[in-house]
N, C-alpha and C positions, 0 to 999 in steps of 0.2 A: 976398387969399383969401376968399372967403365963408364966413362964419362957420357957417352952414348945411353945408358940406362938411366941415368938421372931424371930426365924429364918424364920420363916415362912412369918412375915411381911418384913423382909429384902429382902426375895426372890421376894415378891411383889413390893416393892418401887424401887428396882434397874432397871425396866424396864420404870418406870415412870420418873425418873430422869434422863434416857438416852434420853427420848421423848423431855423433857423440854429442855436439853442440845441442841438437835437437831434444836428445834424449833428457839433457840435462835442464833445458826450459820445461819438459813436461814434467819432471819430478819436483820443481820447484812450484810449479802451477798447481800440482796435485794436492801437495801441502797447503799450500797457501787456501785452497779451496776447502779442504777439511777443516783447516782451523776456522774459517769463515762460518762453514756449517754447523760447528759448534756453537760458535758464538749465537748464531741466529735461533739454533733449537732451544737456547735456554730461557724459560719463560720467567717475565717479570713478574715478582710476587711483593706482598708483604707480609709481615710475620708479627704475632704476639707471642711473648713469653708466657707459660704456664705458671699460675701460682695458686696457691689455695685462698679460699675466701668463704664468708660465711652465706649462707644460702635459705631463704625462705621459700617454702611452697605455698602457694596461694590457690584458692578456689574463686574463679571470678563467674557471679551469678548475676540474673537479672530478674528483678521482682517488682511486685506493683505495693505501692504505700495505701494502707488501708486504715481505717478507725477501730479501735475496739468497741466503740457504739456507734454503730450506721444503723437506722431503721427507717422503714418505710411505714408510716402510720395510716393503719387501714380504718376505715369507717364501720364501726361494729352494726350500725342499723343504716337503713336505707332510707332516702329523702332528699328534697330540696334544701341545697346549700343557701342558708340564712344570709351569713357575714362571716369573716375571717376576723379574728380579735387581735391577731399577731401579724405585723408587716414582714416578709419576706427579710432573710436577713438578721433579723432579731435574735438574740440569746433568750433562750426559754429555759424554764426549770420544769422539772419531772412532776407531772400532773397538773400543768399549766393547760388552760383549754386554748387549742388553737383557732378551731372553727365551730359554728354552732348551726346545726342542722333545724330544718321544720320540725317543731315538736308538738306542734296543735293536736293531732289526733292522738299520739300517745300520751298528752298530757290529759286528753279528755277520758283515755282509758284508765289511766292511773286514777284520776278522781272517782270514776265509777268503782274501782276495784279496793279503793280507800273506803268507799261508802259501805260497800258489802260486808267488807272486814270489821267497820265501825258496829254495824247490824248485829253482825255473827256475835261479837265480841259482848256486846249489851246484852242480847239474848242470853248467852251462856252464864253470864254472872247473876241474872234474874233467874234463871232455873237453877243454877247451882244453890242459891238459898231456899228454893223450894225442894230440892233433894235433901238438904240438911233437916228440912221439917217433913220429909220421907213423904212430899207429895208427888214425887215422880220417881222411875225406877232408876239403878244405875246404869242400864243401857240406853235410856233416853239422854240422861246426862253426859254419857261418851259420845253420842251421838252428835251432839250439840257441840262438844269439845271439838270432835274430828272436823265439823263443818267451820269451825270458826278458824282452827287452824289452815284448813284448805283455804279460806277466805284471806288468811293473811299471806300466804305464800302467792296468792295472786296478786295481793297488793305488792308484795316485795318485788315480785318479777315486772309488773309493770313500771315500779320505781326505778327499777335498773334499765331497763329499755330506755326510759324518759332521760335518765342520766346519760345514757350512751350516746344521745343527739348531741352531747357536747364533747366532741374530739380533743383528747388530751395528749399531750406528749408524755411518752412513758421514759424519757431521759432528759437529763440534762445536755443542753446542745445549740445549735444553730439552725432555724428554721432556712432550710438549703432550696427547697422547692416546693411549689404550691400546685398539685397536679389538676386541681379543680376551682373554679371560679364561682361568686356568690350568683344563684339563679340555676345552676346546673344541678340535675338529677343524678343521684348516686344510688349503688346498691350495696347490701353489706357485703364486707370484706373489700371494697374498692379502696386502694390507696388515696390518700387525700393530700398527704405531706411527707417530705423527706427529712428528717432532722438527723444531724451529724454532729459527734462531739469531736472536734480536733484537738482537745486536751490530751488524750492520748491514742498515741499513734503506734503502727506498727507494718511491717514488711513482710508481704506472703510470698513465698516464692517456691520452687522444686529442686531439691539436690537429686543429682544422677546417683543411681543407688551403688554407683561401685565406691561412692565417698562414704557410705553409711556409717562406717566405723572411723571416720576422720574427724569428726565434730560432735560437740554435745553441747545440753543446755548451758548456757553463762557464756559460752566462748564470744569473744569481741567481734565486731564485724563494723567495717569501714564502708561509706558509700558515698556516690555522688547524684545530683540529678541536674536535667539538662536545664531546668529554670535557673539554678545558681551554679553555673560551670565552675567558678573559682572556691567554691566550698567544700568542703568534706566533713561529713556526718557522721555519726557513730552510733551503734547500738549493741545490744547482746541475743543471741540465740536465747528464745523464751520458751519455743515449743517445737518437739522434734516428733513426725509423725509415726504411727507406731506401725505403718503397713506402706508397700511401695504401690505406688498408682498403677493400673494396669493400662493405663492408656498412652503415659509417657514415660513409664520405668523411672519416676523421681520421688524422692519421700519429701512430703510437704513440710515444710518448715515457718516458722514467725520470727520476727525480730523485733525484740521490744525497741523503740526508737527514743533516744535520751536527748532533750533539747531541741525537738524538731519544731520550734515556733514559726517557721518560715515555711515549713510542709505542708502538702495539702493531700487529701487521699486521691487516688487513682494516678498520682504523678511516678513514672518510671524510675526505679532506683537500681543503678549499676554497682554491686555489692562485691566486696572482696574479704574472706576468712581467710586468714592464716590457719593452715592445717599443721604445718611442722615447721622447726627451724633447727638446721643444721651449721657447724662450723667447720674449718680446715677441710672444705672439700673443694674438688675440681669442678668448676662449671664454666659453661663456653656458650656464646650464641648459636642458635641453632642453624644461623646462614652459613656457619662453617663445617656444617655437617653434610656429607654427600649420602644420599642414599644409592647403593651398590646394588643390593638385591633386595627380594620382597623383605626379608627379615634382617638384612644386612646393612649396617651404616657405617661409613668410615671417615676418618679426618686425614689430613696429610700434614708432617712436619719436615721441617729442612733440617738435613743432616749431613755436612759435609760438600753443600753446593746441591744436593738432589733432593728430590720429595721423595717422604717414605709414607707409604700406606699404613695407619693404624686403625684395626677393626675396633668399634666402640660398643662398650656395656653402657647404657644410659639407665639413668635413674628418673629422678621427678623433674618436672619442668615446671617453669613460671615465668609467663611474659617474654617467650623468646628464648629465655636462658634455659640451659638442660645440663643436669648432674651426670659427670662422666665417674662412670663405677670403676671401669677398667678400658685400659687403651692409650690413655694420657698420664703423664707424670709431670712434677714440678721442674720447671727449667727447659721444658720442651719448647720448640720454638714453632707454632702452629700457623701455618699458613692462611691467611685470613684474604687477601685480595689475591684473584688469580685461581682459586682453589678449583674452580671448573675447568681449569684448562690443564692441570697437570696429572700426571700417573706416576705409579710406584716407579720410581727410578729416573724420572726426568730431570734433566740439570735445570736449576733455577737461578735467578739472581734477584736479589734484594733491591728493591726501589727505595731510592735516597729521598 
């Protein structure tokens, strides 16, 4: 080769060498960027391994404690309240007099009716002997007998009205409230006292109609009340209504409380009724379930470093835990932390 051509060739080769070097640098940079991108796109997650377990479906209800015997005692007669014979808070017996009303007028009426009856009875007895001697007719004797009976009925009615001025408790219990005080005027039928028997208590509640076939009389119930937050009480279903309430579409139930010495009527009870118990089922917290469509719910599991979507068929739920009928299998690694940030095929990495 001509030596004079060598410098010219070197001049021409230098740009080509620079171009090749630049291409090499661009290729290396592109590979590094792609590797970094793949690392950045991997979502950090936590997983739990799916296993079967026991599951109990419970129904949570709110009800009000009530007494089996809770009576507002009315006054059968009107009049002025003379005096109370029992202090508020005292234990009373069925038939015990609670309050005495003014009975002066009714006592006078009773005395007059009793005198009329005595006169009619005496007259009848005398005329009966005359009839036996054929001194009067049978019709006359019958008339005297009816007059006597009418006088007796009037006397007994007056006695009953007089007795009703002594207002009595119809049940055993505690005098909880006195609605009137001495000196007040009241009319017939006005409540004068509230007597409650805390010896037998119940819970009244309404169960949604969709659970109508899920419970029965005798089922056990556990409940708590705000007044005793650390205590759990128990009872059993003692009554199930025969019809659904039109107002709120619930079935009325009553729960007989056992051992409720500290409980009082009108306390609010938070109840739990076990509807069914299952074993060997898959259940997961509902926080790990994603609503994808109106009627479609999914969960995500990790497979070979990527997230995989599983469409779920769900069953019963209880306190934030849902039974999964289809979609998950024992051994699956369910994504728990980061589930809202993944999609099907998303690269994931487990957080240590």
